[in-house]
N, C-alpha and C positions, 0 to 999 in steps of 0.2 A: 431542887429537882422538880421537873414539870409533872403535872397531873396526867398520867397516861390514860387513865379511864375517862377523864373528862375529854381528853384529846380524841379518844376513840369515838365517844358520843358525838362530838362536833364533826368529825370526819364522816361518820355514818349519816348524820343529818344532811351534809352537803351532798353526798353520793345519792341518797334517796330523793333529795330535792331535785337534783339535776336529772335523774332518771325520770322523775314525774314531769318535769318540764318537757323533755323529749316526747313523752307519751301524750301530754296535753296538746302539743303542736300536731302530732300525728293524727289525733282525734279531731282537730280543727277547733278545739276549745279555746286556744290562744292563737291570736294572729300575729303577723310580723315575723320576726326572727329572733334568735338568741344564740349565744355561744356558750356551751356547757364546759365544765372543767373536770369531767370524769377522769380520774387517774392522777389528778394534781392536788388532791386534798391535803396531803401532809405538808405541802409548802405553805398553803394559806393558814392552816391551823398552827403550824410551828411558828410562823411569824407572829400571829396574833397572841399566842401564848407567851411570847418573849417580850412583848411590849407592855408599857405602863398605860394606865387610862389616859394620861396627858398626851400620849403619843398620837401620831396620825398616820393614816394609810391613804395613798391614792392608787387607784385601780385602772383596769383596762376594759375593753369590750367583753372580756371573759371574767366578769367580776362577781358573779353570784357567790362563789366560794369564799372570796376575800370578805365580802359583806357579812355572810353568815358566820364566818370565823370570828369576826370582830364583834358579833352579838346581835346582828340584825334579826328582826322578827320575821320568820319565814312567811307568815300570813300576809303581812304588809308587802313583803317582796313579791309574793305571788299576785297579790292584788294589783300591784304595778304592771305586772306582765299581762294581767287580764284587762288593763286599762281602766281600773276602778278607782273611785275617789279616795278610798282608804290606802292606796298605794303610797310609796315613799315620795313620789313626784305627783301625787294626786291623779294618777293615770295618764299624765302627759309625757312622761319620759321614756317608759318602757325599760327594757333590759340594759340599755347602755347609758342611761342618764338617771342614776339613783344616788342619793348621798344621805348621810345622817351625821353632822358634825358633833352631835351630843355623844356619840360613841367613837369619835375620832376617825370616822370614815368619810373622806372627802371626795368620794364619787367614782363611779364607773365612768368610762370615757371611750367614745367611739373613734377618737383621732389617734392614730398610731404614734406612740411615743410621747403623747402630750401629757400623760400622767407625771412624767419626770419633771418637766418644767413647772407644772402646778405645784409639785412637791417641794421644789426648790424655793418657791415663794413662801410656802409655809415654814420651811426651814430657816429662811432668811428672817422672817418675823420672829422666830424663836431666838435666833442669835442676837438680833437687835434689841429684843426685850429681855435678854439674859434669861430666857426661860429654860425649862428642862426638856421641852418637847424634842423628840427625835421623829423624823418622818421617813417612812418606807414607801418607795415608789415602785410598784410592780410594772414590768413591761415584758414583752416576749422576745425571743431571739429574732423574730421578724422585725421588731422595732429597734434592734440593737445597732442597725446601720443608719438609722435616721439621723439627720443633721441636728435636730433638736436635742437628742440625747447627748451628743458630743459637745455641743455648745453649753448645755446645762452642767455637765460634769466638769468642763473647764472652769466655769464660774464657781461651781460649788467647791472645787479644790482651792481656787484663789481666795475665796471668802471663808473657807473652813466651815462650811454649813453642816449641820447635824442631819445629814441625809444618807440613807442607804438605798442605792439604786439596785433594785433586785430583779434580775432576769429569770423568769420562769422559762427555762430552755426546754420546751416540750417537744422539740424535734422538728417542728414544721411551722413555716410562715404560710398559712393557708395550705397549699399543696407543695410548697418548695422546701426540700429538706435543708436542715441547718448546714450541712456540709457543702451545699451548693450556694447558699445565700450568705454565709458568714465567712470572712476571710481567715479567721483564727479557729483553732481547735476548741478553745474555751473563750466565751465572752469575757470571763474574768481576766484574761490576759490583757485586755484593753485598759485596765486600771492603770497600768504602768505609764500610759501616755499622758495621764493627768496627775501622776505622782501620788496616787491613792492606792490603798490596798485592793487587790483583786482576789477574791476567794471563790472557790468552787466546791459545792457540797452535793451530796445525794439528796435531791429534793423529794424523794419518796421515803426518806427516813425522818420521821417527825422529830426525834431527839436531836439529830444532827442539824437540822434546820433551826430548831429552837435555840440550841446552844451557840450556834454561830451568830444568829441575829442578836442574842443577848450580849455576846462579847462585843460585836460591832456597835450596838446601841450604847453600851457603857463607854466605849471609846469615844463615840460622838458626844456624849454628855460631858466628857472631860475636855471638850473643846479641840479634839484632835482631827475633826474634819470628816469628810464623807468617805464612803467605801462602795465598791462595786461587788455585788454578790450574785453568783450564778447558781441557781438550784436546778439540777439536772433531773427532769421528770419526763413524762410522756402523756400526750393527749390521747386517751383511749377513744374518745368520742370523735365525731367529725368536726371540721372547723366550725360549721354552723348548720342550722336545719337544712336538710336535703343533701348534705355532703355524703356521697356513697364511698368516700375514701378509696378511690380507684388509684390513687398515686402511691399506695403502699400495699404490701401483701398481707393476707390473713395470718401467714406464718409469723411475720414481724409483730403483728398485734397479739398473737397467742403468746409469744415470748414476753411481750410487755406485761400481759396479764399475770404472768408468773411473778413479776416484780412490783405489782401495784401496791400502794401504801396500806390500804385497809387490811388486807389479808396479812401483810407483814406485821402490822401492829397487833392484830388478833393473835397471831402466833406467839409474839412476845408476851402478851398478857397471859396466854396459857402456860408458857414455859416458866414464867415467874410466879405462877399461882395466884395471880390477881383476879382472873376470871376463868371459870371452866366453860365447857360447851353450853351448859344450861344458862349460865350467866351471860355469855355472848349472845345467845338467842333472845334473852330478855332485853338486852340493849338494842338489838336489831329490831325487835317489835316495837320498842319505844320510839325509835327513829321513824319507822313506817307510820305509826299512829300520829306522830307530830306532823308529818307531811300531809297525811289525810286531813287533819284538823286545819292545816294551812289552806288546802285546796277548798275546803268547805267555807272557811272564812272569806277567801277571795271571791268565790262564786256568789256568796251572799252579800258582798259589798256593793254599794250603790254605784251607778254610773256617774260620771262627773256632771255637774249642773251646767247646762249650756249657757247660763247667765254669767258664768265665770270664765268663759272661753278666751277672753282677752287678757285675763290676769297673767302677769309675768311676761307679757309680750312688750318688747321695747323698741321695735322697729316695724 
């Protein structure tokens, strides 16, 4: 059984981190742009909790939550957003170009759908070396119609790769509703085209995500090949900085807030006697303090040394 209190802590950390990122941009303390995952925390944490240390994740442009769920240091992550040398990419990559293979996180990615092809390479390595690694590739419903996804799933099925292609169906591809941009009611329905399982779950339910990913990962470890998983969730924040969300109503958003994952898990913790209101408040305060420490670490981190500006440049 998963650790629900630990999951709650990790989801709170992601939420408070993302809220801080939005505030730091609004105050002009961080430059550039970023894509926050407010409302999608249960999917990230459910996946990470179901995987083994040997497993791998590839992410998207909206990857802070995936990275934190896998165990990233929030201070180093924020340092990267601040463009500081202590960041995961030494201040060179920003929000969309961070990775840490030591914890099985093979990067955020600014190219729509590219995470799936990258994940297939990692899965192929695992199969060729007869390893135990399973790879989860996150993508959004906006990426679900990209050619690279379909080409990759075709090969993954043919080669029986230990790959879980996971669609975070958050309702919108930038401003395009899923119903307008995707030809099927559920992205999971497309698994039939490749002869692989297609499964759809409530992405705001931590336990449902955890259990489904655990089952699909066990199947992949047995050599039974890839799967396509749709986690239905909702992006409560805008697509990126400056998005005023004019393509949807405030009534729609209010309804989504009633179903958001952190409140749902808090309610369950209360009902099962795992945490009372005072306990929940303590965990909330701990998450806020950890984010405050991360901001202080990032702001105190040094700027990159100009003498290293050409390092890592190959063209």
